[in-house]
N, C-alpha and C positions, 0 to 999 in steps of 0.2 A: 662622418662628415665628408662631404664631397669637396675635392680640391677644385678651385676655379682655375680655368685655363686662361692664358693671356689672350687678349683680344687679337683677332687676326684682321688685318686691314689691307685694303686694296686702294690704289690710286687709279681712278679712271679719268682720263682727260682728253679733251679735244683741243688741238693746237694747230695753228697754221703758220708755217715758215714762209719765207719769201717776202713779197711786197706787202708791207704792213704800215699802218698809221702809228707813228711814234712821236710823242710831243706835238709838234705842229707841222710835221712833214711826213711824207711816205718814204720809207727806206726798206732796203732788202735785208731780212733777218735770216741767218743761216739756220737758226733754231727758233721756233715760235716762242713767244713770251710765256704762254701757259705751260709749255713743255719744260722751260727753264725752272719754273716754280714747282712743277710736278717732280722733277729730278731732285730738287732741294728737299721736298717732303720725303721722298724715298730715302735720301741720305740720312735724314733726321729720325724718321719713324721706322725705317726698315721694312716698309710695306711692299707688297707685290705691286706691279704696275701694268696698266692696260691702256693702250692708245685707242680712243674712239675715232674711227676713220670711216668715211663714206665710200660707197662703191664708185659713185660719180665724183670726181675731183672738182674742187672749186677753181675758177679761173685764176691764172697767175697774177693778173692785174688786180690791185687792191680795190679800185673803184668798181670794177666788174664784179668782184666777190661781194662787195657791200650791196650792190644792186640785187644779186642773186639771193643773198641772205635776207634782204628786206622782202623780196617776193615770197620766199619760203615762209617767213613769219606771217605775212598777209594771208597766205593760203593755208596756214596752219599745217604745213607740209611735214612729213616724216621721212626724211631721206633714208634710203637703205644703207645699212652699215656693212662694212667689209669683214668684220670679225665679231666674235661672241665670247663672253667669259663662260667657260664650261662649268666652273666650280663656284658660282656666285653664292651658293648656300654656305660655303665654308667661311665667308667673311662676315664679321660683326660690324665693321666700320668701312664705309666707302668715302674716301676723299674724292670729291667730284670737281674737276677743274675745267675751265672754259673761259674763252674771251667773252666780254660783254658785246653782243651784237644786237643793236637796235633795242637796248633796254633789258635784255634777258640773255638766255643761253642760245647758242646756235641750235637750230631745229634738230640737228643730229644728236644733240644731248637729250632732247625730248624723246627721240627714237630709242636711245640707250635706256633711259629711265623706264619707258613703257615696256621694254623687253624683259624685265626681271621683276620678281617680287621683293620689295624692300621692307616688308612688314617686320618689325622687331630689330631692324638694323639702324645704325646711326649714319646719316649722310652729313659729311662736313664739306660744304662747298667752298671753293676758292676761285677767284675770278681775276683776270687781268683786264685792264681798261686804260683809257687815256683821259679820264675825268668823269666818267659816268658811274663809277663804283659798281655795286652789285646789281643796280637797277631793280627790277622786280623778280629777279631769278629765284631768290629764296622762297617767295610766296608761290612761284610756279612749281618749284620742287615739292613744296608741301601739298599742293593740289594734286600733283602727279603721283605722289608716294604717301598717301594718308596714314599708312601704318608705320612709317619710319619716323625716327626722331631726327629733326634737322637742326644740326648745331649752328651756332652763329658763324656766318661766313666771313671769309677774309678777302678783301679786295686789294689788289696790288697794281699800282700804276705800271703799265708795261715798260715805259721808259726807264724805270728804276728797278726792274725785276732782278737784275744782276746783284743788287745790294739789299735784297729783301730777306736774306736768310735769318736775321735776328727777328724780324716781324713774323716770319713763318714759325720759327721756334717758339716765340711767345704765344702765338695763336694755338699751336699744337698743345702747349701746356695748359693754357686757359680753357680750351675746349674740353679738357679732361680726357682726351683721346690717347695721349701718351703721357708718360711721367716727365 
């Protein structure tokens, strides 16, 4: 009888610190909301972590970044990424984190997903937002990664991410990804 090995997981996330929309105003965040959630998942699940970063940085101004993000979405752009996961084959589960930009993931996350084979893996998406939830990001992930199992995503309001540890813990248990 073969012994089953524990599932190995990776948190891959895109997050933007600095000028961000929180609640009903723009404020300066020392750490992006999605990174806060990713670090909570790392603490709870003990996963490896990888930050999805673009070669070309987004503008410091929130409104300028929003305009660039909207243009990237309209053009179906695939921004070049600054790093690569060398051992993606080692992971069974990928926690995929991102802010909701214009109803879906930032286009950099599309670049990330298209850069690897996810067949046979579980992708567990989590998203920070200020009222738009997951948008259509889960269906976009399913289209980009047809061989992967996409677990039910978790949407976290950015303005309350600091208090989201219980919700994250419940989501991790409900998704069956951790005990």
